[in-house]
TILUMLO-727857 format. One record per residue (C-alpha): x, y, z. Coordinates in steps of 0.1 Angstrom, whole numbers, plus 5000, padded with zeros to 4 digits. Example, Ala and Ser with C-alpha at 12.3 -4.5 7.8 and 13.67 -1.06 7.14 Angstrom:
2
512349555078/513749895071/
# end
This chain:
465
327366580577/326166910565/329667060566/331267120533/334967010530/337167320531/339767370504/343367320513/345567630520/346267880493/349767750487/348667400479/345767520459/347967750439/350367460432/347567250419/346267530397/349667590381/350767230378/347867090358/349167120322/351967290304/351567500273/352167350239/355667490239/356667290270/355566950257/358066660252/359166660216/358366290213/354766340227/351766210208/348766430211/350566630238/351266320260/354866240268/356365910259/359065940286/357565650305/357065420275/357365050285/355865100320/353164860329/350364980351/347664780370/344464970378/341764850402/338365020397/334664960406/332764740382/330865020365/330265150330/332865410336/335465140342/334364940312/334665250290/338165330302/339264970296/338064990260/339865320255/343065220273/344765120240/344465480229/346465590260/349065320253/349465440217/350065800228/352365730258/353765370254/352365290289/350564960291/347464960313/345464660327/342164750344/340664510368/337164570382/335264450413/331964530429/331964800457/332464580487/335064350471/336964640457/337364790491/338564460505/341064410477/342364760479/342664750517/344564420515/346864540488/347664860507/348064710542/350364430531/352464650507/351864400479/351864670453/349664470430/347864790419/349465120408/346165310406/343065240426/339765410422/338365420457/335165550473/336065900485/334965820521/337965590524/340265870516/341065940553/341765580561/344065530531/345765870530/346165880568/347865540567/350465650542/349065430514/348565710488/350865940470/350566320475/349466450441/350966800442/354566690436/353466460408/351466740391/354466970394/356966720381/354766620351/353366960342/355166950308/354266580301/350466600299/348366730271/346467060271/343366840269/343666800307/342967090330/342367080367/340067370363/337767160341/337166920370/334067020390/335367200421/333267020447/334666690435/338166810442/337066920477/335366590485/337266330465/340866450466/341666670496/342566540530/344266700559/345766990538/346966780509/345666620477/345866240475/344166180442/341866320415/338066260412/337265960390/333566020385/330766260396/328166020411/325666230431/322066170443/318966320429/315266250427/313966050398/310266030388/307865940361/307166270344/304566110320/302366010350/302766350367/301566520335/298466300329/295366510333/293266230349/295966170375/296366540382/292566570388/292566260411/295466390431/293966730436/290766560448/292666340473/295266580486/293966930479/297067050460/298467010425/300366700414/303966810408/307466680415/307966680453/309866960468/309266850504/309266510521/305566540529/304766580492/307066290484/305166060508/301766180495/302866100459/304165760470/300865680486/298765810457/300465610430/300665280449/297965060432/296964700428/296764510395/293364580379/293264940391/293465230366/296565430358/296465720333/293365560316/294965210314/294164900335/297264780354/298264420347/300564420378/300964630409/302464980408/304465120437/304765490445/308365470455/311365230455/313965210482/317365060489/316864900523/319264610525/321964580552/324464740528/326065070520/323165150497/320665180526/323065400547/323665630517/319965660510/319165730546/321766010546/319766190520/316766210544/318966270575/320766560560/317566740551/315966670584/318866830601/320466510614/323066270600/326266130614/328266430625/327566790634/329567070618/331567070650/332466700646/330166570673/328166250668/324466330662/323065980654/320665970683/319266320679/315466370672/316366490637/318266170628/315665940644/312866120626/314566080593/315065700597/311365670609/310365860577/312465630555/310865330571/307365470566/307965490529/308365110528/304565080528/304565210493/307665030480/307864690462/307964390485/311364290496/312764650497/314764560528/316764320505/317264590478/320364790469/320765050442/320764770416/317164670424/316065040426/317465100391/315764790378/312364870393/312465220378/313465080344/310664820345/308165090352/306864930385/307865220407/307065590402/309865770421/313065720439/316065890455/318965740437/322365800420/322766010389/325065760374/322065520370/320065780350/321565670317/320065320323/316665490323/317165620288/318765300273/316165150249/317864810252/317264800290/314465030299/310665050295/310565410305/312765580279/311665940276/309265910305/311566000334/312566330348/315066440375/314866680403/316466810435/316366600467/313266720486/313566920519/311866900552/310167250549/309567480520/312467720517/315067490531/318267450511/318367140489/321266900496/322366600476/324866340486/328266310470/329065970456/332266050438/335265810437/338965900438/341865800416/344565730440/348165630433/349665370456/352965460473/353965110462/353365200425/355965070400/356065420385/354065700401/354765940373/353465710347/350465640369/349866010371/349766040333/347065770332/344965960358/345366290339/344466120306/341265970321/340166320331/341166480298/338466650277/338166390249/338066100272/335466260295/333266330265/333565980252/332665850287/329466060284/328765940249/329065580259/326765620289/329165680318/329465970342/332166230337/333666460362/334266770341/332367090331/333267040295/331466710293/328366810313/327967130292/328666970258/325767060235/325766730217/325666530250/322966750265/320666660236/320566290246/321166310283/318166480300/319466410335/322766600332/321466950340/320066810373/323266620380/325266940377/322867120400/323066840425/326866850424/326667220433/324767150466/326066800475/327566730509/330066460518/329966150539/332566140567/336066050554/337966000586/340165690591/337565520613/334765550587/334965190575/334165070610/331465340614/329865230582/329664870594/327764980624/325465210604/324664930579/323664710608/321664970627/319865130597/318864780586/317564700621/315465010620/314064930586/313264560592/311764620626/314464450647/314564780666/312765110666/314565390648/315265540682/316765220695/318765150663/320365490662/320965500699/322865170695/324765320666/325665630686/326965420715/328965180693/330565460672/331365660703/333365360714/335065340679/336065710680/336965730717/338966040726/339066160690/335766320695/334966580685/336566510651/338466800636/338966650602/336166460585/
# end
């Protein structure tokens, strides 16, 4: 899992770099805003996750139609249902959706099955039909590596830049009475955790009952030092991977061997389980939605969660902690270790059954164009481009963005091989078993190792993941 995805060969890379936008002299004479109207009258259906990014694109879609004449209908679904619908549409060749925004870890399953168009020919064929507002070089490089490249080709473009990071209550960390009490209890200064040992100390320190004192105030309800996503769900697996990667464990070694039952992997799940003592009751039924809500409500002090939820912390209509949160790197096992976040990006893929792949490509390029990406940021979504993350106006109101960009620079990917969906099912079961006490962490991950070894069979060691 610690392996970074390698860029495709220089020929493909060069093709992508040269085919991402023509000069103003090459644009179709009938273009509006630099976008060709050659495909006017085409109707596109898009399937995307039910997120703010998708809602924003749906609101902006009429602008794309006015410039290109291409009609777009965007349907959304939660994570699990989206995967089910996309898989059914692809596997039955229904062609209901022209563009599908998929979790990047399904790229191998879909591209390897011939469900997705190779993007390089589309980019080359439409180089003179897209606006200069779109540039492949503006998309954060690590997102291309993770979300688009598979087996030497590119099967999409990154649709967002979700990445994990640490979130914590800066106001409590800066309170002098809390700093003094922490020093008395632990013998070192209260500060954002850089190691997992510090993270656990902070979780223990801030866990308090109603009636106890916090920063000079009497608590009217319990406070928890941490919140976790522990449900039998993708959320628990993805959270565990943050611990596993930094402990030196995870799913696969750099050589493609399974490492689920190693000491490092087991220790990381044991550590995650130990944090449950300081988490709100019912954490084993929580996903990222509950983690976000508990941080917003101010009943939890810190969490490892997704950067695309940080905007919710700063939304005065939803959050009780506006201006109180801060954001940092995922902690490490030992001081001096390299920090690693976890990629959560999604991929815009074009179905091989699309009614018009060229028109679909224009929509994807438009969604990643500079004005659209900035507006996504302005409206609370998560862009995938340097220009949006570095926009001075946006930085003034989005305190998490510098950290998100740092996390993106050190993020690692989950496996993306064709068998990942079955592997994920096993990991959801076994990580949950380890957290709820149905099995010890050693037993749970040994079972996962055995089951996934059977799934992969003679494909081990994996050469592409």
